[in-house]
Backbone as CSV, one residue per row, in Angstrom:
resi,resn,N_x,N_y,N_z,CA_x,CA_y,CA_z,C_x,C_y,C_z
1,MET,-2.897,-5.219,35.085,-1.837,-6.226,35.139,-0.603,-5.712,34.392
2,LYS,0.542,-5.766,35.069,1.770,-5.268,34.474,2.314,-6.274,33.461
3,VAL,2.561,-5.823,32.245,3.126,-6.668,31.199,4.578,-6.263,30.997
4,SER,5.472,-7.205,31.175,6.892,-6.884,31.064,7.675,-8.105,30.614
5,ILE,8.910,-7.866,30.198,9.858,-8.933,29.905,11.174,-8.590,30.582
6,MET,12.037,-9.583,30.698,13.323,-9.367,31.346,14.336,-8.781,30.371
7,CYS,15.055,-7.779,30.807,16.119,-7.199,29.995,17.269,-8.201,29.904
8,PRO,17.689,-8.562,28.705,18.775,-9.539,28.571,20.131,-8.999,29.038
9,ALA,20.231,-7.674,29.149,21.516,-7.085,29.528,21.725,-7.044,31.030
10,CYS,20.626,-6.779,31.783,20.805,-6.607,33.228,19.791,-7.360,34.065
11,SER,18.861,-8.071,33.408,17.797,-8.817,34.097,16.773,-7.899,34.754
12,GLY,16.787,-6.611,34.385,15.752,-5.707,34.862,14.468,-5.914,34.082
13,GLN,13.433,-5.147,34.414,12.137,-5.298,33.774,11.926,-4.228,32.698
14,ILE,11.532,-4.676,31.505,11.159,-3.776,30.415,9.649,-3.888,30.239
15,VAL,8.966,-2.752,30.273,7.507,-2.770,30.155,7.089,-2.167,28.820
16,VAL,5.822,-2.368,28.481,5.279,-1.851,27.231,5.491,-0.341,27.147
17,GLY,5.995,0.121,26.018,6.227,1.542,25.809,7.639,1.988,26.100
18,ASP,8.429,1.145,26.766,9.820,1.505,27.039,10.633,1.546,25.754
19,LYS,11.469,2.547,25.631,12.433,2.603,24.532,13.816,2.167,25.006
20,PHE,14.043,2.316,26.302,15.304,1.898,26.911,15.001,1.224,28.239
21,CYS,15.848,0.306,28.617,15.711,-0.336,29.918,15.991,0.715,30.996
22,GLU,15.083,0.836,31.962,15.257,1.842,33.005,16.399,1.486,33.955
23,SER,16.766,0.212,33.981,17.829,-0.201,34.900,19.225,0.031,34.343
24,CYS,19.435,-0.327,33.050,20.781,-0.235,32.488,20.880,0.681,31.270
25,GLY,19.739,1.126,30.722,19.763,2.024,29.582,19.896,1.350,28.230
26,ALA,19.866,0.020,28.199,19.976,-0.697,26.922,18.749,-0.413,26.060
27,ALA,18.966,-0.207,24.747,17.859,0.078,23.838,16.954,-1.147,23.698
28,VAL,15.647,-0.892,23.682,14.681,-1.974,23.493,14.607,-2.296,22.001
29,THR,14.806,-3.543,21.641,14.840,-3.943,20.232,13.419,-4.121,19.680
30,ASP,13.338,-4.197,18.341,12.042,-4.444,17.697,11.462,-5.779,18.143
31,GLU,12.316,-6.782,18.310,11.846,-8.094,18.749,11.268,-8.030,20.155
32,GLN,11.905,-7.246,21.022,11.395,-7.111,22.388,10.073,-6.355,22.410
33,ARG,9.952,-5.331,21.568,8.678,-4.599,21.484,7.567,-5.527,21.001
34,ALA,7.891,-6.371,20.015,6.892,-7.314,19.499,6.477,-8.299,20.583
35,ALA,7.442,-8.778,21.380,7.135,-9.712,22.458,6.245,-9.059,23.508
36,LEU,6.521,-7.808,23.831,5.690,-7.075,24.795,4.280,-6.876,24.256
37,ARG,4.190,-6.549,22.964,2.873,-6.340,22.357,2.069,-7.636,22.373
38,GLU,2.730,-8.757,22.102,2.041,-10.050,22.118,1.540,-10.385,23.520
39,ARG,2.353,-10.098,24.532,1.922,-10.367,25.903,0.751,-9.469,26.303
40,LEU,0.812,-8.204,25.889,-0.293,-7.305,26.183,-1.552,-7.745,25.456
41,GLU,-1.390,-8.226,24.246,-2.534,-8.708,23.467,-3.196,-9.898,24.144
42,ARG,-2.365,-10.800,24.703,-2.923,-11.980,25.390,-3.626,-11.603,26.691
43,SER,-3.209,-10.502,27.295,-3.781,-10.121,28.594,-4.924,-9.116,28.468
44,SER,-5.124,-8.560,27.267,-6.150,-7.530,27.077,-7.019,-7.869,25.881
45,GLY,-8.326,-8.011,26.125,-9.244,-8.278,25.027,-9.309,-7.136,24.041
46,ASP,-9.246,-5.896,24.545,-9.283,-4.728,23.658,-8.062,-4.713,22.732
47,MET,-6.890,-5.006,23.309,-5.672,-5.021,22.507,-5.747,-6.120,21.451
48,ALA,-6.290,-7.264,21.826,-6.418,-8.373,20.874,-7.324,-7.987,19.706
49,ALA,-8.419,-7.284,20.013,-9.347,-6.868,18.955,-8.684,-5.853,18.026
50,HIS,-7.951,-4.915,18.611,-7.272,-3.911,17.785,-6.219,-4.559,16.882
51,MET,-5.436,-5.465,17.442,-4.374,-6.087,16.660,-4.933,-6.990,15.566
52,LYS,-6.120,-7.538,15.781,-6.770,-8.332,14.739,-7.039,-7.461,13.513
53,HIS,-7.552,-6.258,13.746,-7.817,-5.343,12.631,-6.511,-4.871,11.989
54,VAL,-5.484,-4.677,12.793,-4.183,-4.260,12.247,-3.620,-5.341,11.341
55,ARG,-3.694,-6.591,11.777,-3.189,-7.696,10.945,-4.002,-7.824,9.659
56,GLU,-5.297,-7.594,9.732,-6.122,-7.633,8.516,-5.705,-6.535,7.547
57,ALA,-5.386,-5.354,8.085,-4.930,-4.253,7.230,-3.607,-4.606,6.569
58,ARG,-2.703,-5.210,7.330,-1.403,-5.600,6.759,-1.592,-6.662,5.675
59,GLN,-2.515,-7.593,5.905,-2.804,-8.600,4.887,-3.394,-7.953,3.639
60,THR,-4.200,-6.916,3.834,-4.778,-6.199,2.695,-3.683,-5.570,1.842
61,ILE,-2.633,-5.079,2.483,-1.542,-4.443,1.740,-0.895,-5.433,0.780
62,ILE,-0.607,-6.644,1.238,0.045,-7.608,0.351,-0.927,-8.099,-0.726
63,LEU,-2.225,-8.156,-0.395,-3.211,-8.526,-1.414,-3.287,-7.453,-2.504
64,LEU,-3.172,-6.193,-2.098,-3.160,-5.112,-3.090,-1.930,-5.210,-3.980
65,ALA,-0.803,-5.623,-3.402,0.411,-5.801,-4.209,0.174,-6.844,-5.295
66,VAL,-0.470,-7.948,-4.927,-0.769,-9.004,-5.900,-1.762,-8.500,-6.948
67,MET,-2.766,-7.748,-6.494,-3.788,-7.263,-7.421,-3.221,-6.261,-8.418
68,PHE,-2.261,-5.448,-7.986,-1.642,-4.507,-8.922,-0.880,-5.256,-10.019
69,VAL,-0.242,-6.356,-9.660,0.452,-7.161,-10.671,-0.553,-7.746,-11.653
70,LEU,-1.580,-8.410,-11.121,-2.571,-9.036,-11.991,-3.307,-7.994,-12.835
71,GLY,-3.694,-6.889,-12.199,-4.377,-5.826,-12.940,-3.491,-5.226,-14.010
72,GLY,-2.199,-5.072,-13.702,-1.265,-4.533,-14.689,-1.125,-5.427,-15.899
73,VAL,-1.080,-6.734,-15.667,-0.964,-7.677,-16.787,-2.217,-7.642,-17.651
74,VAL,-3.384,-7.630,-16.985,-4.644,-7.593,-17.735,-4.756,-6.302,-18.551
75,MET,-4.442,-5.167,-17.923,-4.519,-3.885,-18.638,-3.508,-3.826,-19.776
76,TYR,-2.340,-4.414,-19.558,-1.326,-4.440,-20.622,-1.846,-5.210,-21.835
77,LEU,-2.432,-6.386,-21.588,-2.931,-7.201,-22.698,-4.078,-6.497,-23.431
78,LEU,-4.976,-5.882,-22.662,-6.095,-5.172,-23.299,-5.594,-3.965,-24.090
79,ALA,-4.682,-3.213,-23.485,-4.159,-2.023,-24.168,-3.353,-2.404,-25.400
80,ARG,-2.629,-3.519,-25.308,-1.838,-3.953,-26.470,-2.749,-4.345,-27.628
81,GLY,-3.875,-5.015,-27.313,-4.827,-5.372,-28.362,-5.412,-4.140,-29.028
82,GLN,-5.753,-3.129,-28.212,-6.286,-1.884,-28.771,-5.219,-1.146,-29.581
83,ALA,-3.977,-1.205,-29.096,-2.881,-0.531,-29.798,-2.636,-1.170,-31.164
84,GLU,-2.691,-2.485,-31.219,-2.476,-3.181,-32.490,-3.535,-2.784,-33.513
85,ALA,-4.774,-2.648,-33.037,-5.854,-2.251,-33.952,-5.624,-0.834,-34.468
86,ALA,-5.190,0.064,-33.585,-4.944,1.448,-33.997,-3.732,1.543,-34.922
87,LEU,-2.692,0.763,-34.600,-1.477,0.809,-35.427,-1.720,0.254,-36.824
88,ALA,-2.641,-0.702,-36.928,-2.941,-1.275,-38.244,-3.458,-0.203,-39.189
89,ASN,-4.234,0.737,-38.648,-4.748,1.822,-39.482,-3.670,2.847,-39.810
90,LEU,-2.714,3.028,-38.881,-1.679,4.048,-39.083,-0.567,3.587,-40.012
91,ARG,-0.407,2.269,-40.179,0.710,1.761,-40.997,0.588,2.183,-42.458
92,GLU,-0.629,2.432,-42.903,-0.836,2.820,-44.301,-0.609,4.312,-44.528
93,MET,-0.365,5.056,-43.447,-0.198,6.500,-43.567,1.278,6.874,-43.569
94,ASP,1.609,7.981,-44.235,2.979,8.484,-44.294,3.435,8.886,-42.888
95,PRO,4.544,8.323,-42.388,5.007,8.630,-41.026,5.246,10.119,-40.775
96,GLU,5.630,10.858,-41.825,5.935,12.283,-41.644,4.707,13.182,-41.772
97,MET,3.586,12.587,-42.102,2.361,13.379,-42.278,1.806,13.791,-40.919
98,ILE,1.255,14.994,-40.868,0.597,15.448,-39.644,-0.763,14.757,-39.544
99,PHE,-0.993,14.128,-38.396,-2.265,13.413,-38.211,-3.412,14.406,-38.307
100,PRO,-4.483,14.048,-39.031,-5.569,15.010,-39.291,-6.209,15.597,-38.042
101,GLN,-6.314,14.819,-36.971,-6.983,15.302,-35.764,-5.964,15.549,-34.659
102,PRO,-6.042,16.683,-33.955,-5.136,16.939,-32.829,-5.333,15.884,-31.728
103,ILE,-4.247,15.508,-31.074,-4.299,14.550,-29.969,-4.001,15.309,-28.683
104,GLY,-4.998,15.371,-27.804,-4.825,16.137,-26.575,-4.582,17.607,-26.843
105,GLY,-5.185,18.116,-27.916,-5.015,19.521,-28.263,-3.703,19.821,-28.953
106,GLU,-2.939,18.777,-29.335,-1.617,18.970,-29.949,-1.567,18.261,-31.295
107,SER,-1.022,18.962,-32.289,-0.817,18.343,-33.598,0.468,17.537,-33.567
108,MET,0.441,16.347,-34.159,1.640,15.515,-34.161,1.692,14.684,-35.421
109,THR,2.903,14.233,-35.738,3.084,13.412,-36.924,2.552,12.007,-36.664
110,VAL,2.326,11.280,-37.752,1.874,9.897,-37.634,2.928,9.056,-36.923
111,ALA,4.205,9.322,-37.191,5.282,8.557,-36.549,5.262,8.734,-35.035
112,ARG,5.078,9.983,-34.592,5.047,10.217,-33.146,3.823,9.579,-32.514
113,LEU,2.692,9.641,-33.219,1.477,9.013,-32.714,1.666,7.504,-32.581
114,ARG,2.350,6.903,-33.544,2.649,5.467,-33.449,3.455,5.159,-32.193
115,ASP,4.484,5.986,-31.944,5.336,5.766,-30.769,4.520,5.845,-29.480
116,LEU,3.627,6.823,-29.408,2.803,6.972,-28.211,1.888,5.776,-28.008
117,ILE,1.294,5.322,-29.096,0.380,4.172,-29.006,1.145,2.915,-28.611
118,GLU,2.337,2.727,-29.160,3.132,1.542,-28.842,3.622,1.544,-27.387
119,SER,3.897,2.729,-26.847,4.453,2.810,-25.493,3.392,2.735,-24.397
120,GLU,2.143,3.030,-24.717,1.103,3.098,-23.685,0.921,1.775,-22.933
121,PRO,0.837,0.608,-23.600,0.690,-0.640,-22.845,1.851,-0.884,-21.880
122,ARG,3.084,-0.596,-22.320,4.245,-0.796,-21.444,4.188,0.129,-20.234
123,GLN,3.750,1.365,-20.471,3.655,2.316,-19.365,2.630,1.866,-18.329
124,LEU,1.500,1.360,-18.794,0.489,0.844,-17.874,1.043,-0.292,-17.026
125,LEU,1.768,-1.190,-17.661,2.345,-2.328,-16.941,3.384,-1.866,-15.927
126,LEU,4.259,-0.951,-16.345,5.316,-0.474,-15.446,4.748,0.260,-14.233
127,VAL,3.716,1.062,-14.440,3.095,1.780,-13.325,2.515,0.802,-12.313
128,ASN,1.827,-0.217,-12.806,1.228,-1.196,-11.901,2.286,-2.047,-11.196
129,LEU,3.366,-2.374,-11.892,4.451,-3.122,-11.241,5.117,-2.273,-10.164
130,PHE,5.261,-0.973,-10.439,5.829,-0.074,-9.426,4.930,-0.017,-8.193
131,LEU,3.617,0.113,-8.407,2.685,0.161,-7.292,2.688,-1.148,-6.510
132,SER,2.815,-2.259,-7.223,2.902,-3.555,-6.560,4.149,-3.645,-5.685
133,ALA,5.283,-3.211,-6.228,6.528,-3.231,-5.459,6.434,-2.309,-4.243
134,LEU,5.770,-1.168,-4.419,5.592,-0.230,-3.309,4.760,-0.862,-2.200
135,MET,3.666,-1.507,-2.565,2.818,-2.156,-1.570,3.554,-3.301,-0.875
136,ALA,4.335,-4.055,-1.639,5.110,-5.137,-1.025,6.119,-4.573,-0.026
137,GLY,6.741,-3.458,-0.379,7.674,-2.808,0.540,6.980,-2.329,1.801
138,LEU,5.770,-1.787,1.659,5.004,-1.335,2.824,4.601,-2.517,3.699
139,TRP,4.312,-3.647,3.070,3.972,-4.854,3.833,5.149,-5.284,4.705
140,PHE,6.350,-5.261,4.148,7.530,-5.598,4.939,7.777,-4.546,6.031
141,TRP,7.601,-3.281,5.675,7.820,-2.200,6.640,6.868,-2.325,7.823
142,ALA,5.642,-2.815,7.549,4.637,-2.942,8.602,5.059,-3.918,9.690
143,LYS,6.029,-4.781,9.405,6.520,-5.684,10.455,7.136,-4.895,11.603
144,LYS,7.757,-3.746,11.278,8.425,-2.934,12.295,7.620,-1.700,12.680
145,SER,6.972,-1.076,11.693,6.244,0.177,11.937,4.834,0.044,11.383
146,LEU,3.940,-0.500,12.195,2.597,-0.807,11.723,1.835,0.436,11.264
147,LEU,1.710,1.409,12.144,0.883,2.572,11.831,1.398,3.365,10.632
148,PRO,2.685,3.738,10.579,3.151,4.495,9.402,2.960,3.739,8.094
149,ALA,3.218,2.428,8.100,3.086,1.636,6.874,1.644,1.587,6.394
150,ILE,0.712,1.385,7.316,-0.700,1.321,6.931,-1.187,2.693,6.460
151,LEU,-0.730,3.755,7.112,-1.102,5.108,6.697,-0.630,5.406,5.274
152,VAL,0.612,5.044,4.972,1.147,5.278,3.626,0.389,4.443,2.602
153,ALA,0.115,3.180,2.948,-0.633,2.310,2.030,-2.010,2.893,1.737
154,LEU,-2.679,3.416,2.763,-3.994,4.024,2.576,-3.896,5.253,1.685
155,ALA,-2.884,6.090,1.933,-2.705,7.307,1.122,-2.431,6.958,-0.337
156,VAL,-1.572,5.969,-0.575,-1.257,5.550,-1.946,-2.501,4.999,-2.628
157,PHE,-3.234,4.149,-1.924,-4.438,3.532,-2.484,-5.445,4.596,-2.901
158,VAL,-5.718,5.550,-2.018,-6.696,6.604,-2.324,-6.196,7.483,-3.468
159,THR,-4.927,7.860,-3.433,-4.373,8.730,-4.474,-4.450,8.081,-5.853
160,VAL,-4.091,6.805,-5.926,-4.103,6.095,-7.207,-5.507,6.069,-7.805
161,HIS,-6.497,5.751,-6.977,-7.842,5.603,-7.518,-8.518,6.939,-7.782
162,VAL,-8.182,7.958,-7.005,-8.705,9.292,-7.312,-8.112,9.787,-8.636
163,ALA,-6.799,9.589,-8.808,-6.151,10.002,-10.056,-6.733,9.239,-11.248
164,SER,-6.970,7.942,-11.074,-7.556,7.142,-12.160,-8.949,7.647,-12.519
165,ALA,-9.734,8.013,-11.485,-11.092,8.495,-11.735,-11.075,9.837,-12.453
166,ILE,-10.080,10.676,-12.146,-9.979,11.971,-12.825,-9.595,11.781,-14.289
167,ILE,-8.648,10.875,-14.530,-8.197,10.618,-15.901,-9.281,9.922,-16.722
168,ASP,-9.904,8.914,-16.099,-10.943,8.155,-16.799,-12.073,7.854,-15.817
169,PRO,-13.149,8.645,-15.827,-14.248,8.450,-14.860,-14.849,7.046,-14.879
170,LYS,-14.697,6.326,-15.974,-15.272,4.972,-16.037,-14.619,4.033,-15.024
171,THR,-13.405,4.348,-14.572,-12.709,3.466,-13.624,-13.337,3.495,-12.235
172,ILE,-14.210,4.474,-11.976,-14.827,4.575,-10.649,-15.591,3.303,-10.295
173,VAL,-16.303,2.755,-11.279,-17.143,1.577,-11.006,-16.400,0.261,-11.233
174,GLN,-15.196,0.319,-11.734,-14.436,-0.909,-11.986,-13.896,-1.456,-10.670
175,GLY,-14.272,-2.696,-10.342,-13.808,-3.315,-9.104,-14.220,-2.551,-7.863
176,VAL,-15.427,-1.955,-7.900,-15.841,-1.079,-6.806,-15.956,-1.835,-5.475
177,ILE,-16.388,-3.096,-5.514,-16.525,-3.858,-4.265,-15.159,-4.100,-3.633
178,ILE,-14.183,-4.472,-4.464,-12.827,-4.702,-3.962,-12.248,-3.409,-3.399
179,LYS,-12.497,-2.297,-4.084,-11.993,-1.001,-3.609,-12.574,-0.657,-2.242
180,ILE,-13.883,-0.886,-2.079,-14.536,-0.567,-0.807,-13.991,-1.448,0.315
181,VAL,-13.851,-2.749,0.029,-13.337,-3.677,1.044,-11.925,-3.283,1.476
182,ALA,-11.071,-2.959,0.492,-9.688,-2.572,0.803,-9.659,-1.262,1.581
183,LEU,-10.488,-0.301,1.180,-10.530,0.993,1.860,-10.987,0.834,3.309
184,VAL,-12.006,0.018,3.519,-12.506,-0.217,4.877,-11.439,-0.898,5.733
185,ALA,-10.784,-1.921,5.169,-9.767,-2.659,5.929,-8.597,-1.759,6.317
186,LEU,-8.125,-0.932,5.389,-6.995,-0.053,5.684,-7.380,1.041,6.679
187,THR,-8.565,1.630,6.496,-9.017,2.673,7.421,-9.198,2.111,8.824
188,ARG,-9.800,0.934,8.903,-9.993,0.298,10.210,-8.655,-0.073,10.837
189,GLY,-7.693,-0.454,9.979,-6.363,-0.778,10.485,-5.670,0.424,11.090
190,VAL,-5.820,1.604,10.443,-5.229,2.835,10.979,-5.837,3.152,12.340
191,LYS,-7.174,3.092,12.424,-7.847,3.384,13.693,-7.420,2.394,14.777
192,ALA,-7.318,1.115,14.414,-6.927,0.094,15.389,-5.490,0.291,15.849
193,ALA,-4.596,0.648,14.926,-3.200,0.878,15.289,-3.080,2.066,16.241
194,LEU,-3.868,3.120,15.998,-3.866,4.279,16.900,-4.400,3.889,18.276
195,ALA,-5.464,3.094,18.287,-6.038,2.655,19.562,-5.058,1.766,20.319
196,ALA,-4.338,0.899,19.581,-3.344,0.037,20.223,-2.221,0.864,20.843
197,ARG,-1.824,1.918,20.150,-0.796,2.814,20.699,-1.271,3.460,22.002
198,ARG,-2.544,3.877,22.011,-3.072,4.504,23.220,-3.110,3.512,24.381
199,LEU,-3.483,2.268,24.082,-3.498,1.240,25.128,-2.097,0.995,25.673
200,GLU,-1.110,0.957,24.773,0.271,0.768,25.222,0.719,1.938,26.096
201,ALA,0.330,3.154,25.686,0.706,4.332,26.475,0.025,4.303,27.845
202,ASP,-1.247,3.901,27.867,-1.959,3.815,29.141,-1.320,2.766,30.050
203,HIS,-0.954,1.630,29.459,-0.322,0.577,30.244,1.019,1.042,30.782
204,ARG,1.766,1.801,29.971,3.072,2.308,30.405,2.916,3.257,31.589
205,SER,1.874,4.102,31.545,1.675,5.071,32.614,1.264,4.408,33.924
206,LEU,0.658,3.218,33.814,0.231,2.494,35.018,1.290,1.565,35.550
207,ALA,2.314,1.294,34.713,3.327,0.307,35.122,4.184,0.844,36.268
């Protein structure tokens, strides 16, 4: 079944996969592509199933944005509590004295160690807020470019958690169920978006 809409410029037919109207050459807008995709989805059970997984992946992206905010706040509060305990011990020491134990293989003064301890909670919060903003941006981008946005979100998600596991192996088991659910949803979304593209291409070739 041919899925098409009328070109507003010349009343010709625009079909799925068209970038320009074949009759007048007018560029196909994002809104027109979305309308064509919706019509194809209504006429094809396979397309409907693929788009369901794509929408779930997009929803996962915005949920990850929220989770990065909440996780950042929780980590900030926990890190600040630990920092206060460490700083309480350092306040009695001479700021210019070299701390007895090397930190990360480096000798440093008590004053510099204080600065590092004080800045760590803020850095954790800022990193998580940045990741949240990035995910929110990808969620908006997915309105126009589903596959690239989901691919980037998946890459960011995997990179963040692999890096966290390398820095602190204990993070591997933290929120493992949520990580698995998000990973499955994003991976399935990528596969579904690719399959939807193939269906659109097949429909275009038959039109």
